[in-house]
matplotlib code that plots the C-alpha trace (Angstrom):
import matplotlib.pyplot as plt

x = [0.1, 1.6, 1.5, -0.9, -3.5, -3.3, -3.2, -7.0, -8.5, -7.4, -8.9, -12.4, -11.6, -11.4, -14.2, -16.5, -14.7, -15.3, -19.5, -19.7, -17.4, -19.6, -23.0, -21.6, -20.8, -24.3, -25.4, -24.2, -26.8, -29.0, -26.7, -24.4, -25.1, -25.7, -22.9, -20.3, -21.7, -20.8, -17.6, -17.0, -18.0, -16.0, -12.7, -13.7, -14.4, -10.6, -9.3, -10.8, -10.2, -6.6, -6.1, -8.3, -5.9, -2.5, -4.2, -4.9, -1.5, 0.2, -2.7, -1.0, 2.1, 2.0, 0.4, 3.3, 5.7, 3.5, 3.6, 7.3, 8.0, 9.7, 8.9, 9.5, 7.0, 6.8, 8.7, 7.0, 3.7, 4.9, 7.1, 3.8, 1.7, 4.7, 5.0, 0.7, 0.6, 4.0, 1.8, -0.6, 0.3, 2.2, -0.7, -2.8, 0.4, 0.4, -3.6, -3.0, -0.7, -2.3, -5.4, -3.4, -1.1, -5.0, -5.3, -8.0, -7.2, -10.3, -9.8, -6.2, -7.3, -9.4, -6.8, -4.9, -6.7, -9.5, -7.5, -3.3, -5.1, -2.7, -4.2, -1.7, -1.2, -4.8, -5.2, -1.6, -3.1, -6.4, -4.4, -2.5, -5.6, -6.6, -10.1, -8.8, -12.1, -11.3, -8.0, -9.1, -11.0, -9.3, -5.8, -8.2, -10.4, -8.0, -4.9, -5.4, -3.4, -4.7, -1.7, -2.3, -6.0, -5.7, -3.4, -5.9, -8.2, -6.4, -6.2, -9.8, -10.6, -12.3, -10.8, -13.2, -12.2, -8.8, -9.2, -10.5, -7.7, -5.4, -6.6, -5.9, -2.6, -1.9, -0.8, -1.8, 0.0, -1.6, -4.4, -4.7, -3.4, -6.8, -9.0, -7.6, -7.8, -11.7, -11.7, -12.2, -9.4, -10.8, -10.1, -6.5, -5.8, -6.0, -4.5, -1.6, -1.2, -0.8, 2.2, 3.0, 3.2, 5.1, 8.0, 8.5, 7.9, 10.9, 12.6, 12.2, 11.1, 12.7, 9.9, 7.3, 7.7, 7.5, 4.0, 2.7, 4.9, 4.1, 0.5, -0.6, -0.3, 0.4, 4.4, 4.4, 3.9, 6.3, 8.9, 7.8, 8.4, 11.9, 12.7, 11.7, 14.4, 16.8, 16.0, 15.4, 18.8, 17.0, 18.6, 19.7, 21.7, 19.8, 16.3, 18.3, 19.3, 15.8, 14.5, 16.8, 16.4, 12.4, 12.6, 12.8, 13.2, 16.2, 15.8, 13.8, 15.9, 19.0, 17.4, 16.0, 19.6, 20.1, 18.1, 18.2, 21.8, 21.4, 19.5, 22.4, 23.3, 27.7, 28.0, 25.6, 27.6, 30.0, 26.6, 25.5, 28.8, 28.1, 24.8, 26.2, 28.3, 25.6, 23.8, 26.9, 26.9, 22.9, 22.6, 25.6, 23.3, 23.1, 27.0, 28.1, 24.6, 26.5, 30.3, 30.7, 28.6, 31.5, 33.8, 32.2, 31.8, 35.9, 37.3, 34.9, 36.1, 40.1, 42.0, 40.2, 39.2, 42.6, 41.8, 38.7, 40.5, 39.9, 37.0, 37.6, 38.7, 34.4, 33.3, 35.9, 36.4, 38.3, 40.5, 44.8, 45.2, 43.5, 44.5, 48.2, 47.2, 45.8, 48.6, 50.7, 48.8, 49.0, 52.7, 52.9, 51.0, 53.0, 56.3, 55.7, 53.9, 57.9, 59.4]
y = [0.1, 3.2, 6.9, 8.5, 5.4, 4.9, 8.6, 8.1, 4.8, 6.7, 9.8, 7.6, 6.3, 8.8, 10.3, 7.3, 7.9, 11.1, 10.9, 6.8, 9.9, 12.6, 10.4, 8.6, 12.2, 13.1, 9.8, 11.5, 13.6, 11.1, 10.6, 14.1, 17.5, 19.9, 21.9, 19.2, 17.8, 20.6, 21.2, 17.2, 18.0, 21.3, 20.0, 17.0, 19.7, 21.3, 18.3, 16.6, 19.6, 19.9, 16.4, 17.1, 19.5, 17.5, 15.1, 18.0, 18.6, 15.6, 14.5, 17.7, 16.8, 13.0, 14.8, 16.9, 13.8, 11.9, 14.8, 15.1, 11.5, 8.2, 7.9, 4.4, 2.1, -0.6, 0.7, 4.0, 3.6, 2.5, 6.3, 8.1, 6.2, 6.7, 10.5, 11.4, 9.9, 11.7, 14.9, 14.3, 13.3, 16.5, 18.7, 16.4, 17.6, 20.8, 21.8, 19.9, 22.5, 25.5, 24.7, 24.0, 27.1, 28.6, 26.6, 25.1, 22.1, 19.7, 20.0, 19.4, 16.5, 14.7, 15.3, 13.3, 10.6, 10.6, 11.6, 10.9, 8.0, 9.0, 8.5, 9.0, 12.9, 13.2, 12.5, 14.8, 17.8, 17.3, 16.9, 20.0, 22.4, 20.8, 19.3, 16.7, 14.4, 14.1, 12.9, 10.4, 8.5, 8.1, 7.0, 4.2, 3.2, 3.7, 3.8, 1.5, 3.6, 3.7, 5.3, 8.5, 8.0, 8.3, 11.5, 13.2, 12.2, 14.1, 17.3, 17.7, 16.4, 13.2, 12.0, 8.5, 7.8, 8.3, 6.6, 3.5, 3.3, 4.1, 0.9, -1.3, -0.3, -0.9, 3.1, 2.8, 6.2, 8.0, 5.9, 7.4, 11.2, 11.5, 10.1, 13.2, 15.5, 14.8, 14.9, 11.1, 10.7, 6.5, 5.5, 7.9, 6.1, 2.9, 2.9, 5.5, 1.5, -1.2, 1.2, 1.0, -1.6, -2.4, -0.7, -2.5, -5.9, -4.8, -3.3, 1.1, 1.4, 5.2, 5.4, 4.0, 6.6, 9.4, 7.4, 8.2, 10.9, 13.3, 11.9, 10.1, 13.3, 9.8, 10.9, 8.6, 6.0, 7.3, 7.4, 3.4, 2.5, 4.2, 2.8, -0.8, -0.6, 0.5, -2.5, -5.1, -3.8, -2.4, 0.6, 0.6, 4.1, 5.8, 5.0, 6.0, 9.3, 10.1, 9.3, 11.5, 14.5, 13.7, 15.1, 18.8, 19.6, 19.7, 18.1, 15.2, 14.7, 14.4, 12.3, 9.8, 9.9, 8.6, 5.8, 4.6, 3.8, 2.1, -0.4, -1.0, -3.6, -4.1, -5.1, -1.5, 0.0, 2.2, 2.6, 4.6, 6.6, 7.4, 8.6, 11.0, 12.5, 14.8, 14.8, 16.3, 19.4, 20.8, 21.9, 23.4, 21.5, 17.7, 18.0, 16.7, 14.0, 12.8, 13.1, 11.3, 8.5, 8.7, 8.3, 5.1, 3.5, 4.9, 3.6, 0.0, 0.0, 0.8, -2.3, -3.9, -1.4, 1.5, 3.4, 4.3, 7.8, 9.5, 10.0, 11.5, 14.8, 14.7, 15.3, 17.9, 19.9, 22.7, 21.3, 21.7, 19.2, 16.3, 16.5, 16.4, 13.7, 11.3, 11.9, 10.0, 7.7, 6.6, 7.5, 4.7, 2.3, 1.9, 2.0, -0.4, -3.0, -1.8, -3.3]
z = [-0.1, -1.0, 1.0, -1.0, -0.4, 3.6, 4.0, 2.0, 4.6, 6.9, 6.3, 5.4, 8.9, 10.4, 9.3, 10.8, 14.0, 14.4, 13.8, 16.2, 18.4, 18.1, 19.0, 22.1, 23.8, 22.3, 23.9, 27.4, 28.1, 29.6, 32.4, 32.4, 32.6, 29.7, 29.7, 31.1, 27.4, 25.9, 26.9, 25.8, 22.9, 21.7, 22.7, 21.4, 18.0, 18.4, 17.9, 15.8, 13.1, 14.3, 13.3, 9.6, 9.1, 9.4, 7.5, 4.6, 5.7, 4.8, 1.3, 0.0, 0.3, -0.9, -4.0, -5.0, -4.8, -6.1, -9.4, -9.4, -9.8, -8.1, -4.6, -2.4, -1.1, 0.7, 4.4, 3.8, 5.1, 8.2, 7.8, 7.0, 10.0, 12.9, 11.6, 11.3, 14.8, 16.4, 15.1, 16.5, 20.0, 20.0, 19.1, 22.1, 24.0, 23.0, 23.3, 27.0, 28.0, 26.9, 29.4, 32.8, 31.1, 31.9, 34.4, 32.7, 34.1, 34.0, 30.5, 30.5, 32.3, 29.7, 27.2, 28.8, 29.5, 26.6, 23.9, 25.4, 26.7, 30.3, 33.6, 36.1, 34.2, 33.4, 37.9, 38.4, 36.0, 38.6, 41.5, 39.8, 40.1, 43.8, 42.2, 44.4, 44.8, 41.2, 41.3, 43.6, 42.1, 38.7, 41.3, 42.8, 39.5, 36.5, 38.3, 41.2, 43.4, 46.9, 48.1, 45.8, 45.9, 50.0, 49.6, 47.7, 49.6, 52.9, 50.9, 50.1, 54.3, 53.3, 56.3, 55.9, 53.0, 53.4, 56.6, 55.1, 52.2, 54.3, 56.9, 53.7, 53.8, 56.8, 57.8, 61.5, 62.2, 59.7, 60.8, 64.1, 62.9, 60.9, 63.5, 65.2, 62.5, 63.2, 66.5, 67.1, 70.0, 71.1, 67.7, 66.9, 70.5, 69.9, 66.3, 67.8, 70.4, 68.2, 66.7, 69.4, 70.3, 66.7, 67.8, 70.7, 69.4, 66.8, 70.2, 68.7, 72.4, 71.4, 68.5, 71.0, 73.5, 71.3, 70.0, 73.8, 74.6, 71.2, 70.0, 72.8, 75.2, 77.9, 79.3, 82.0, 79.7, 77.4, 80.3, 81.2, 77.9, 78.4, 80.8, 80.2, 76.9, 79.3, 82.0, 79.7, 77.3, 74.2, 72.8, 76.7, 76.1, 74.3, 75.9, 79.3, 77.7, 76.8, 79.6, 81.4, 79.2, 79.6, 83.6, 83.5, 87.3, 88.9, 92.0, 90.3, 88.1, 90.7, 92.9, 89.8, 88.3, 92.1, 91.8, 89.1, 89.8, 93.1, 90.5, 87.6, 87.6, 87.4, 83.5, 82.3, 84.3, 81.6, 79.5, 83.1, 83.1, 79.6, 79.9, 83.0, 81.0, 79.6, 82.4, 84.4, 82.0, 82.2, 85.5, 88.3, 90.8, 89.4, 89.4, 93.0, 92.4, 89.3, 90.0, 93.3, 90.9, 87.9, 90.8, 92.0, 88.7, 87.1, 91.2, 90.1, 86.6, 87.1, 87.4, 84.7, 82.4, 82.9, 79.9, 81.7, 84.0, 81.6, 81.6, 85.3, 83.1, 81.7, 85.4, 85.8, 83.0, 85.0, 87.7, 86.1, 88.6, 88.1, 84.1, 85.9, 87.8, 85.0, 83.0, 86.3, 86.5, 82.9, 83.0, 85.5, 84.8, 81.4, 83.3, 85.2, 82.2, 80.7, 84.3]

ax = plt.figure().add_subplot(projection="3d")
ax.plot(x, y, z, "-o")
ax.set_aspect("equal")
plt.show()
């Protein structure tokens, strides 16, 4: 089939498709508003006209080639076909961008979905235009993308619909957030508790405590979970550090530091000492208690961990004498080993 015949047949098929499409659009009057159907019909007529112009120009060029002499057959029709569809697609892209520039996002989305068969770009265009409900429907029904649909419903403040989707996606914390958004504290806390349980089962005590403190407003429960992490040696240092960080009254903190130290087993005292470095800097009123604890731990451990004497400088930052004592101790120890 040569190019001229291909274009003639394509144009004939095009006119038949135009008639069928127009009838289909008019049939939508039975279940859509008059102006919605008119809008769709106008878009289609514009696109059909653009395609007709492209086909007419191609036909004229082909006639000029034929009158000029020899022309190739075989793969030529394939080239013309590809070229034709590339031009049509380019026109669709230009039309969609024109509508976007004019802030007419619904018409742009129709071009993407109906003419370019690109539902994702159609949904994104609707979302860009703040037509969140419409975008959510496309994501859900056309693209089967529950995550994007839920996000759009959330933006549209359709929280119940978003909650249902986030439940299916098992995003428990998000479900809790949205229940809280609609002032349903009971259901919010139910889902937040699920999140905490998941964190605890994965030994992420710090994250679990944040849910209790920041989202459930249960500071005492937050402290319990941190203390549990310290006692069960599950991310022990961070749990201890955060536990102390959540005690804001200096007198209470001083008492808690002392009482918790008295319950600390031998194998965890080095970790406790590390935490004391941070607490020592918080307030001068804490320093006496913390310094005594540090001295006791260092004295107990120096026989098996000689390098621990270096820790003394953290609890006597302005004492030059103790720095010299540390240096003399290390020098004397080195001589003992050499002899």
